[in-house]
DSSP file (Angstrom, degrees, kcal/mol; ACC not computed):
  #  RESIDUE AA STRUCTURE BP1 BP2  ACC     N-H-->O    O-->H-N    N-H-->O    O-->H-N    TCO  KAPPA ALPHA  PHI   PSI    X-CA   Y-CA   Z-CA
    1    1 A M              0   0    0      0, 0.0     2,-0.1     0, 0.0     0, 0.0   0.000 360.0 360.0 360.0 133.5  -87.5    4.8   54.8
    2    2 A P        -     0   0    0      0, 0.0     2,-0.3     0, 0.0     0, 0.0  -0.376 360.0-109.6 -71.0 148.6  -84.2    5.1   52.8
    3    3 A T        -     0   0    0     -2,-0.1     2,-0.6     1,-0.0     0, 0.0  -0.589  28.2-136.9 -76.4 134.2  -81.4    7.2   54.1
    4    4 A V        -     0   0    0     -2,-0.3     2,-0.3     2,-0.0    -1,-0.0  -0.830  17.3-141.5 -94.0 121.5  -80.9   10.4   52.1
    5    5 A R        -     0   0    0     -2,-0.6     2,-0.5     2,-0.0     0, 0.0  -0.589   5.2-149.4 -82.5 144.6  -77.3   11.2   51.4
    6    6 A H        -     0   0    0     -2,-0.3     2,-0.5     2,-0.0    -2,-0.0  -0.971   9.8-155.9-113.3 123.2  -76.0   14.7   51.5
    7    7 A L        -     0   0    0     -2,-0.5     2,-0.4     2,-0.0    -2,-0.0  -0.832   6.4-164.2 -97.1 133.0  -73.1   15.4   49.3
    8    8 A S        -     0   0    0     -2,-0.5     2,-0.3     0, 0.0    -2,-0.0  -0.965   5.4-165.8-119.6 138.2  -70.8   18.3   50.1
    9    9 A F        -     0   0    0     -2,-0.4     2,-0.1     5,-0.0     5,-0.0  -0.885  18.4-122.8-121.2 147.4  -68.4   19.7   47.7
   10   10 A S     >  -     0   0    0     -2,-0.3     4,-1.0     1,-0.1     3,-0.3  -0.394  36.6-104.3 -78.2 166.6  -65.4   22.1   48.0
   11   11 A E  T >4 S+     0   0    0      1,-0.2     3,-0.6     2,-0.2     4,-0.2   0.883 123.5  54.1 -57.5 -38.6  -65.4   25.4   46.1
   12   12 A H  G >4 S+     0   0    0      1,-0.2     3,-0.8     2,-0.2    -1,-0.2   0.836 104.8  53.5 -67.2 -32.5  -62.9   23.8   43.7
   13   13 A E  G 34 S+     0   0    0     -3,-0.3    -1,-0.2     1,-0.2    -2,-0.2   0.688 101.3  60.2 -76.6 -17.5  -65.2   20.8   43.0
   14   14 A L  G << S+     0   0    0     -4,-1.0    -1,-0.2    -3,-0.6    -2,-0.2   0.412  76.0 119.8 -91.3   3.2  -68.1   23.1   42.0
   15   15 A R    <   +     0   0    0     -3,-0.8     2,-0.3    -4,-0.2    -3,-0.0  -0.414  39.4 176.6 -67.8 141.7  -66.3   24.8   39.2
   16   16 A F        -     0   0    0     -2,-0.1     2,-0.4   113,-0.1    -2,-0.0  -0.934  22.3-147.1-140.2 165.7  -67.9   24.4   35.7
   17   17 A V        -     0   0    0     -2,-0.3     2,-0.6   101,-0.0    94,-0.0  -0.999   6.7-153.4-134.7 137.3  -67.5   25.5   32.2
   18   18 A D        -     0   0    0     -2,-0.4     3,-0.1     1,-0.1    96,-0.1  -0.943  11.3-179.4-113.7 113.2  -70.2   26.1   29.7
   19   19 A L    >   -     0   0    0     -2,-0.6     3,-2.5     1,-0.3     4,-0.2   0.253  26.1-152.2 -94.7  10.8  -69.0   25.6   26.1
   20   20 A D  T 3   -     0   0    0      1,-0.3     3,-0.4     2,-0.1    -1,-0.3  -0.250  64.7 -31.3  50.4-132.1  -72.4   26.5   24.7
   21   21 A K  T 3  S+     0   0    0      1,-0.2     3,-0.4    -3,-0.1     4,-0.3   0.180 117.2  96.5-100.7  17.4  -72.8   24.7   21.3
   22   22 A S    <>  +     0   0    0     -3,-2.5     4,-2.8     1,-0.2     3,-0.3   0.585  52.9  96.2 -80.8 -10.6  -69.1   24.8   20.5
   23   23 A W  H  > S+     0   0    0     -3,-0.4     4,-2.4     1,-0.2    -1,-0.2   0.811  81.7  48.2 -58.4 -38.1  -68.3   21.3   21.7
   24   24 A D  H  > S+     0   0    0     -3,-0.4     4,-2.1    68,-0.2    -1,-0.2   0.922 115.8  44.2 -70.5 -41.3  -68.6   19.5   18.4
   25   25 A G  H  > S+     0   0    0     -3,-0.3     4,-2.1    -4,-0.3    -2,-0.2   0.909 114.6  49.3 -66.9 -43.1  -66.4   22.0   16.6
   26   26 A L  H  X S+     0   0    0     -4,-2.8     4,-3.0     2,-0.2     5,-0.2   0.926 109.8  52.6 -60.2 -45.4  -63.8   22.1   19.5
   27   27 A N  H  X S+     0   0    0     -4,-2.4     4,-2.1    -5,-0.3    -2,-0.2   0.934 109.3  48.5 -59.1 -48.0  -63.7   18.3   19.6
   28   28 A A  H  X S+     0   0    0     -4,-2.1     4,-0.6     1,-0.2    -1,-0.2   0.888 115.9  42.6 -62.4 -40.2  -62.9   18.0   15.9
   29   29 A C  H >X S+     0   0    0     -4,-2.1     4,-2.6     1,-0.2     3,-0.7   0.905 113.0  52.3 -73.3 -40.5  -60.2   20.7   16.0
   30   30 A L  H 3X S+     0   0    0     -4,-3.0     4,-2.9     1,-0.3     7,-0.2   0.831 101.2  61.0 -64.9 -33.9  -58.7   19.3   19.2
   31   31 A K  H 3< S+     0   0    0     -4,-2.1    -1,-0.3    -5,-0.2    -2,-0.2   0.816 113.3  38.1 -62.2 -29.7  -58.4   15.8   17.8
   32   32 A I  H << S+     0   0    0     -3,-0.7    -2,-0.2    -4,-0.6    -1,-0.2   0.864 118.0  47.6 -89.4 -41.6  -56.1   17.2   15.1
   33   33 A C  H  < S+     0   0    0     -4,-2.6    -2,-0.2     1,-0.3    -3,-0.2   0.871 131.1  20.0 -66.6 -36.4  -54.2   19.7   17.4
   34   34 A A  S >< S+     0   0    0     -4,-2.9     3,-1.5    -5,-0.2    -1,-0.3  -0.552  72.6 165.6-133.5  67.2  -53.6   17.1   20.1
   35   35 A P  T 3  S+     0   0    0      0, 0.0    -1,-0.1     0, 0.0    -2,-0.1   0.733  77.7  46.2 -62.4 -24.2  -54.0   13.7   18.4
   36   36 A H  T 3  S+     0   0    0      2,-0.1     3,-0.1    34,-0.0    -5,-0.1   0.475  90.1 104.2 -96.3  -2.6  -52.4   11.8   21.3
   37   37 A A  S <  S-     0   0    0     -3,-1.5    30,-0.1    -7,-0.2    -3,-0.1  -0.462  85.1 -98.9 -75.7 146.8  -54.2   13.5   24.1
   38   38 A P        -     0   0    0      0, 0.0     2,-0.7     0, 0.0    -1,-0.1  -0.420  47.4-109.9 -57.8 144.6  -57.0   11.8   25.9
   39   39 A N    >   -     0   0    0      3,-0.2     3,-1.7     1,-0.2    28,-0.1  -0.716  20.8-156.5 -88.3 116.1  -60.3   13.1   24.4
   40   40 A F  T 3  S+     0   0    0     -2,-0.7     3,-0.3     1,-0.3    -1,-0.2   0.851  93.6  52.1 -54.9 -37.0  -62.1   15.3   26.8
   41   41 A F  T 3  S+     0   0    0      1,-0.2    -1,-0.3   -18,-0.1     2,-0.1   0.369  96.9  69.7 -87.7   5.2  -65.4   14.7   25.0
   42   42 A D    <   +     0   0    0     -3,-1.7    -1,-0.2    15,-0.0    -3,-0.2  -0.402  67.7 143.9-119.4  55.1  -65.1   10.9   25.1
   43   43 A G        -     0   0    0     -3,-0.3     2,-0.3     1,-0.1    16,-0.2  -0.014  54.3 -85.1 -80.1-168.5  -65.6   10.0   28.8
   44   44 A E  E     -A   58   0A   0     14,-2.2    14,-2.1     1,-0.1    -1,-0.1  -0.703  50.4 -92.8 -98.7 151.6  -67.4    7.0   30.3
   45   45 A D  E     -A   57   0A   0     -2,-0.3    12,-0.3    12,-0.2     3,-0.1  -0.390  23.9-157.9 -65.2 134.9  -71.1    6.9   30.9
   46   46 A V  E     -     0   0A   0     10,-2.7     2,-0.2     1,-0.2    -1,-0.2   0.867  67.9 -48.7 -76.0 -38.5  -72.2    8.1   34.4
   47   47 A G  E     -     0   0A   0      9,-0.5    -1,-0.2     2,-0.2     8,-0.1  -0.813  65.0 -75.1-168.5-154.3  -75.5    6.2   34.1
   48   48 A K  E    S+     0   0A   0     -2,-0.2     2,-0.4    -3,-0.1     6,-0.0   0.318  84.2 110.1-111.5   7.2  -78.4    5.6   31.8
   49   49 A V  E     -     0   0A   0      7,-0.1     7,-0.7     2,-0.0     2,-0.3  -0.715  67.5-127.1 -89.9 129.6  -80.3    8.8   32.3
   50   50 A E  E     +A   55   0A   0     -2,-0.4     5,-0.2     5,-0.2    -2,-0.1  -0.578  27.7 178.0 -72.1 133.2  -80.5   11.2   29.3
   51   51 A V        -     0   0    0      3,-2.9     2,-0.4    -2,-0.3     4,-0.1   0.004  66.0 -49.5-128.8  28.9  -79.3   14.7   30.4
   52   52 A G  S    S+     0   0    0      2,-0.1     2,-1.0    80,-0.1    82,-0.3  -0.911 128.4  10.5 143.0-112.9  -79.5   16.7   27.2
   53   53 A Y  S    S-     0   0    0     80,-3.8     2,-0.2    -2,-0.4    81,-0.1  -0.581 132.0 -42.6 -96.1  67.6  -77.8   15.2   24.1
   54   54 A G  S    S-     0   0    0     -2,-1.0    -3,-2.9    78,-0.1    -2,-0.1  -0.590  96.3 -29.1 107.8-169.9  -77.2   11.8   25.5
   55   55 A R  E     -A   50   0A   0     -5,-0.2    78,-0.2    -2,-0.2    -5,-0.2  -0.388  66.5 -98.7 -81.2 157.0  -76.0   10.6   28.9
   56   56 A A  E     -     0   0A   0     -7,-0.7   -10,-2.7    76,-0.1    -9,-0.5  -0.479  41.0-155.8 -71.3 149.5  -73.6   12.4   31.2
   57   57 A L  E     -AB  45 131A   0     74,-2.8    74,-3.1   -12,-0.3     2,-0.3  -0.778   2.9-150.5-119.1 165.9  -70.0   11.3   30.9
   58   58 A Y  E     -AB  44 130A   0    -14,-2.1   -14,-2.2    -2,-0.3     2,-0.4  -0.982   5.9-158.4-136.7 154.7  -67.1   11.5   33.3
   59   59 A Q  E     - B   0 129A   0     70,-2.7    70,-2.5    -2,-0.3   -16,-0.1  -0.999  24.9-126.9-125.8 132.3  -63.4   11.7   33.1
   60   60 A R     >  -     0   0    0     -2,-0.4     4,-2.4    68,-0.2     5,-0.2  -0.269  29.5-104.6 -72.7 165.8  -61.2   10.6   36.0
   61   61 A S  H  > S+     0   0    0      1,-0.2     4,-2.2     2,-0.2    66,-0.2   0.845 120.5  57.1 -64.0 -34.0  -58.6   13.0   37.5
   62   62 A E  H  > S+     0   0    0      2,-0.2     4,-1.7     1,-0.2    -1,-0.2   0.915 109.6  44.9 -62.5 -42.6  -55.8   11.1   35.8
   63   63 A A  H  > S+     0   0    0      1,-0.2     4,-2.5     2,-0.2    -2,-0.2   0.899 111.2  52.7 -67.3 -40.2  -57.4   11.6   32.4
   64   64 A M  H  X S+     0   0    0     -4,-2.4     4,-2.8     1,-0.2    59,-0.2   0.874 107.0  53.2 -63.3 -37.2  -58.0   15.3   33.1
   65   65 A A  H  X S+     0   0    0     -4,-2.2     4,-2.2     2,-0.2    -1,-0.2   0.907 110.8  46.7 -62.9 -41.7  -54.4   15.7   34.1
   66   66 A G  H  X S+     0   0    0     -4,-1.7     4,-2.0     2,-0.2    -2,-0.2   0.888 113.0  48.8 -67.0 -39.1  -53.4   14.3   30.7
   67   67 A I  H  X S+     0   0    0     -4,-2.5     4,-2.8     2,-0.2     5,-0.2   0.932 111.3  50.3 -65.1 -45.7  -55.9   16.5   28.8
   68   68 A A  H  X S+     0   0    0     -4,-2.8     4,-1.9    51,-0.3    -2,-0.2   0.917 110.3  49.5 -59.2 -45.1  -54.7   19.6   30.7
   69   69 A A  H  X S+     0   0    0     -4,-2.2     4,-0.6     1,-0.2    -1,-0.2   0.905 114.1  45.4 -62.3 -41.7  -51.1   18.8   29.8
   70   70 A A  H >< S+     0   0    0     -4,-2.0     3,-0.5     1,-0.2    -2,-0.2   0.894 116.3  44.7 -69.3 -42.3  -51.9   18.3   26.1
   71   71 A Y  H >< S+     0   0    0     -4,-2.8     3,-1.6     1,-0.2    -1,-0.2   0.742  98.6  72.7 -75.9 -22.4  -54.1   21.4   25.9
   72   72 A A  H 3< S+     0   0    0     -4,-1.9    -1,-0.2     1,-0.3    -2,-0.2   0.831  95.8  51.5 -62.4 -30.7  -51.6   23.6   27.8
   73   73 A G  T << S+     0   0    0     -4,-0.6    -1,-0.3    -3,-0.5     2,-0.3   0.457  94.8  94.5 -85.2   0.3  -49.3   23.6   24.8
   74   74 A L    <   -     0   0    0     -3,-1.6     2,-0.3    -4,-0.1   -40,-0.0  -0.641  56.2-160.8 -94.6 148.6  -52.0   24.7   22.4
   75   75 A T     >  -     0   0    0     -2,-0.3     4,-2.1     1,-0.1     5,-0.1  -0.816  33.4-113.6-119.1 166.1  -52.8   28.2   21.3
   76   76 A T  H  > S+     0   0    0     -2,-0.3     4,-2.9     1,-0.2     5,-0.2   0.839 118.7  58.4 -67.1 -29.8  -55.9   29.8   19.8
   77   77 A D  H  > S+     0   0    0      2,-0.2     4,-2.0     1,-0.2    -1,-0.2   0.909 106.9  47.8 -63.8 -41.7  -53.8   30.4   16.6
   78   78 A M  H  > S+     0   0    0      2,-0.2     4,-1.8     1,-0.2    -2,-0.2   0.948 113.2  47.9 -62.9 -47.2  -53.1   26.7   16.4
   79   79 A L  H  X S+     0   0    0     -4,-2.1     4,-2.7     1,-0.2    -2,-0.2   0.937 113.0  47.4 -57.6 -50.5  -56.8   25.9   16.9
   80   80 A L  H  X S+     0   0    0     -4,-2.9     4,-2.4     1,-0.2    -1,-0.2   0.833 105.3  59.4 -66.4 -31.0  -57.9   28.4   14.3
   81   81 A S  H  X S+     0   0    0     -4,-2.0     4,-0.6     2,-0.2    -1,-0.2   0.921 110.5  42.4 -62.0 -42.8  -55.4   27.2   11.8
   82   82 A V  H >X S+     0   0    0     -4,-1.8     4,-1.5     1,-0.2     3,-1.5   0.938 111.9  55.1 -66.0 -46.0  -57.0   23.7   12.0
   83   83 A Y  H 3< S+     0   0    0     -4,-2.7     3,-0.3     1,-0.3    -2,-0.2   0.874 105.1  53.6 -55.2 -39.0  -60.5   25.2   12.0
   84   84 A R  H 3< S+     0   0    0     -4,-2.4    -1,-0.3     1,-0.2    -2,-0.2   0.673 114.5  40.4 -73.5 -15.5  -59.7   27.1    8.8
   85   85 A T  H << S+     0   0    0     -3,-1.5     2,-0.4    -4,-0.6    -1,-0.2   0.580 101.7  77.5-109.1 -11.5  -58.6   23.9    7.0
   86   86 A V  S  < S-     0   0    0     -4,-1.5     2,-1.0    -3,-0.3     3,-0.1  -0.808  77.3-125.5-104.1 140.1  -61.1   21.4    8.2
   87   87 A D        +     0   0    0     -2,-0.4    11,-0.1     1,-0.2    -3,-0.1  -0.730  36.4 164.5 -83.3 104.7  -64.7   21.1    6.9
   88   88 A L    >   +     0   0    0     -2,-1.0     3,-2.2     9,-0.3     9,-0.2   0.360  41.9 108.8-100.3   2.1  -66.9   21.3   10.0
   89   89 A R  T 3  S+     0   0    0      1,-0.3     6,-0.5     8,-0.1     7,-0.2   0.830  75.2  54.3 -50.5 -39.9  -70.1   21.9    8.1
   90   90 A P  T 3  S+     0   0    0      0, 0.0    -1,-0.3     0, 0.0     4,-0.2   0.664  94.0  95.1 -70.2 -13.3  -71.5   18.5    8.9
   91   91 A L  S <  S-     0   0    0     -3,-2.2     5,-0.3     2,-0.1     6,-0.2  -0.273  84.4 -56.5 -80.3 164.0  -71.0   18.9   12.6
   92   92 A Y  S    S+     0   0    0      1,-0.2   -67,-0.3     2,-0.1   -68,-0.2  -0.587 120.0  36.0 -78.5 141.3  -73.5   20.1   15.2
   93   93 A P  S >  S-     0   0    0      0, 0.0     3,-1.9     0, 0.0     4,-0.5   0.530  91.6-141.9 -83.0 133.5  -74.9   22.7   15.0
   94   94 A R  T 3  S+     0   0    0      1,-0.2    -2,-0.1    -4,-0.2    -5,-0.1  -0.234  83.3  27.2 -56.2 139.3  -75.3   22.6   11.3
   95   95 A G  T 3  S+     0   0    0     -6,-0.5    -1,-0.2    -4,-0.1     3,-0.2   0.255 100.4  88.0  92.6 -12.9  -74.9   26.0    9.6
   96   96 A L    <   +     0   0    0     -3,-1.9     2,-2.1    -5,-0.3    -2,-0.1   0.857  66.0  75.7 -85.3 -36.3  -72.6   27.4   12.3
   97   97 A W        +     0   0    0     -4,-0.5     2,-0.4    -6,-0.2    -9,-0.3  -0.411  60.3 155.9 -84.7  68.0  -69.1   26.4   11.2
   98   98 A R    >   -     0   0    0     -2,-2.1     3,-0.5    -3,-0.2     6,-0.1  -0.751  37.9-127.6 -92.8 134.7  -68.5   28.8    8.4
   99   99 A H  T 3  S+     0   0    0     -2,-0.4   -15,-0.1     1,-0.2    -1,-0.0  -0.402  88.4  28.9 -77.0 160.8  -64.9   29.6    7.3
  100  100 A N  T 3  S+     0   0    0      1,-0.2    -1,-0.2    -2,-0.1   -16,-0.0   0.829  85.0 128.7  59.6  36.2  -63.7   33.2    7.1
  101  101 A D    <>  -     0   0    0     -3,-0.5     4,-2.2     1,-0.1     3,-0.3  -0.940  44.2-163.6-120.9 105.0  -66.2   34.4    9.7
  102  102 A P  H  > S+     0   0    0      0, 0.0     4,-2.2     0, 0.0     5,-0.2   0.802  90.3  56.2 -59.6 -30.5  -64.5   36.4   12.5
  103  103 A E  H  > S+     0   0    0      2,-0.2     4,-2.2     1,-0.2     5,-0.1   0.909 109.0  45.4 -68.5 -41.7  -67.5   36.0   14.8
  104  104 A I  H  > S+     0   0    0     -3,-0.3     4,-2.6     2,-0.2     5,-0.2   0.902 112.8  51.3 -68.7 -40.9  -67.3   32.2   14.6
  105  105 A E  H  X S+     0   0    0     -4,-2.2     4,-2.6     2,-0.2    -2,-0.2   0.904 110.6  48.5 -63.6 -41.6  -63.6   32.2   15.1
  106  106 A S  H  X S+     0   0    0     -4,-2.2     4,-3.0     2,-0.2     5,-0.2   0.923 111.3  51.1 -61.3 -45.1  -64.0   34.4   18.2
  107  107 A Y  H  X S+     0   0    0     -4,-2.2     4,-2.0     1,-0.2    -2,-0.2   0.930 113.0  44.9 -58.4 -48.5  -66.7   32.1   19.5
  108  108 A L  H  X S+     0   0    0     -4,-2.6     4,-2.2     2,-0.2    -1,-0.2   0.926 114.5  48.9 -63.1 -45.8  -64.5   29.0   19.0
  109  109 A S  H  X S+     0   0    0     -4,-2.6     4,-2.7     1,-0.2     5,-0.2   0.918 110.4  49.7 -62.0 -46.1  -61.5   30.8   20.5
  110  110 A E  H  X S+     0   0    0     -4,-3.0     4,-1.9     1,-0.2    -1,-0.2   0.893 113.3  46.1 -60.1 -41.4  -63.4   32.0   23.6
  111  111 A N  H  X S+     0   0    0     -4,-2.0     4,-2.4    -5,-0.2    -1,-0.2   0.849 110.8  52.8 -73.2 -33.5  -64.8   28.5   24.3
  112  112 A F  H  X S+     0   0    0     -4,-2.2     4,-3.1     2,-0.2    -2,-0.2   0.935 109.7  48.9 -62.8 -46.7  -61.3   26.9   23.7
  113  113 A L  H  X S+     0   0    0     -4,-2.7     4,-2.4     1,-0.2    -2,-0.2   0.888 111.2  50.3 -62.3 -38.0  -59.8   29.3   26.3
  114  114 A A  H  X S+     0   0    0     -4,-1.9     4,-2.1    -5,-0.2    -1,-0.2   0.923 113.1  45.8 -65.6 -43.1  -62.6   28.5   28.8
  115  115 A L  H  X S+     0   0    0     -4,-2.4     4,-2.7     2,-0.2     5,-0.2   0.914 111.1  52.7 -63.5 -43.8  -62.0   24.8   28.3
  116  116 A Q  H  X S+     0   0    0     -4,-3.1     4,-2.0     1,-0.2    -2,-0.2   0.923 111.0  46.9 -60.2 -45.0  -58.3   25.1   28.6
  117  117 A A  H  X S+     0   0    0     -4,-2.4     4,-2.1    -5,-0.2    -1,-0.2   0.884 111.8  51.7 -63.7 -38.4  -58.7   27.0   31.9
  118  118 A F  H  X S+     0   0    0     -4,-2.1     4,-2.3     2,-0.2    -2,-0.2   0.944 109.8  46.8 -63.6 -49.2  -61.2   24.4   33.2
  119  119 A V  H  X S+     0   0    0     -4,-2.7     4,-2.1     1,-0.2   -51,-0.3   0.864 111.4  52.8 -65.7 -33.8  -58.9   21.4   32.5
  120  120 A Q  H  X S+     0   0    0     -4,-2.0     4,-2.6    -5,-0.2    -1,-0.2   0.895 107.8  51.8 -64.0 -40.1  -56.0   23.3   34.1
  121  121 A H  H  X S+     0   0    0     -4,-2.1     4,-1.4     2,-0.2    -2,-0.2   0.927 109.5  49.3 -61.3 -45.4  -58.2   23.9   37.2
  122  122 A T  H  <>S+     0   0    0     -4,-2.3     5,-3.1     1,-0.2     3,-0.2   0.910 112.9  47.6 -62.3 -40.0  -59.0   20.2   37.4
  123  123 A R  H ><5S+     0   0    0     -4,-2.1     3,-1.2   -59,-0.2    -2,-0.2   0.916 109.2  53.1 -65.0 -42.7  -55.3   19.3   37.0
  124  124 A D  H 3<5S+     0   0    0     -4,-2.6    -1,-0.2     1,-0.3    -2,-0.2   0.757 119.5  35.1 -64.3 -26.0  -54.3   21.9   39.7
  125  125 A H  T 3<5S-     0   0    0     -4,-1.4    -1,-0.3    -3,-0.2    -2,-0.2   0.173 109.2-116.5-117.8  16.7  -56.8   20.3   42.2
  126  126 A S  T < 5 +     0   0    0     -3,-1.2     2,-0.3     1,-0.2    -3,-0.2   0.904  64.0 152.8  50.3  49.8  -56.5   16.6   41.1
  127  127 A L      < -     0   0    0     -5,-3.1    -1,-0.2   -66,-0.2   -63,-0.1  -0.759  39.5-145.7-109.8 152.7  -60.2   16.6   40.0
  128  128 A G        -     0   0    0     -2,-0.3     2,-0.3   -64,-0.1   -68,-0.2  -0.254  24.4-128.4 -91.5-167.6  -62.1   14.6   37.5
  129  129 A A  E     -B   59   0A   0    -70,-2.5   -70,-2.7    -2,-0.1     2,-0.4  -0.998   6.4-142.0-149.1 147.9  -65.0   16.0   35.5
  130  130 A V  E     -B   58   0A   0     -2,-0.3     2,-0.5   -72,-0.2   -72,-0.3  -0.937  24.3-153.9-106.1 134.8  -68.6   15.3   34.7
  131  131 A I  E     +B   57   0A   0    -74,-3.1   -74,-2.8    -2,-0.4     2,-0.4  -0.949  14.3 179.2-118.2 125.9  -69.6   16.2   31.0
  132  132 A Q        -     0   0    0     -2,-0.5     2,-0.7   -76,-0.2   -76,-0.1  -0.993  16.7-150.9-126.6 123.7  -73.1   17.0   30.0
  133  133 A F              0   0    0     -2,-0.4   -80,-3.8   -78,-0.2   -82,-0.1  -0.862 360.0 360.0 -97.5 114.8  -74.0   18.0   26.5
  134  134 A T              0   0    0     -2,-0.7    -1,-0.1   -82,-0.3  -113,-0.1   0.362 360.0 360.0-127.2 360.0  -77.0   20.3   26.4
């Protein structure tokens, strides 16, 4: 009989962020706002199992520290300035990324601030991250 491993995690390691369906829009804007930053949404495959919209990805702690440093200097005003000038209509989910819509701008801003806090948390605790698109 195979040995079953038990993984134990600290409170810091169990932190997560749910970006809802904003990840494609955030990714497009962040590539423009922080073009030299490691891309949070382009990690390495964890394995071959589909876990939503593709395989789970991971980012090592060194990459997360670089992402946190790059995102720390960004503001929601900077992100929204890019959002207002870039055509995101072809991105997932189609029909969401309408310009001049305060509700969509609020949605994007809230998710950006959540992502910014998450990457800062990983940096503060020298953690990597597992990324799952659902």
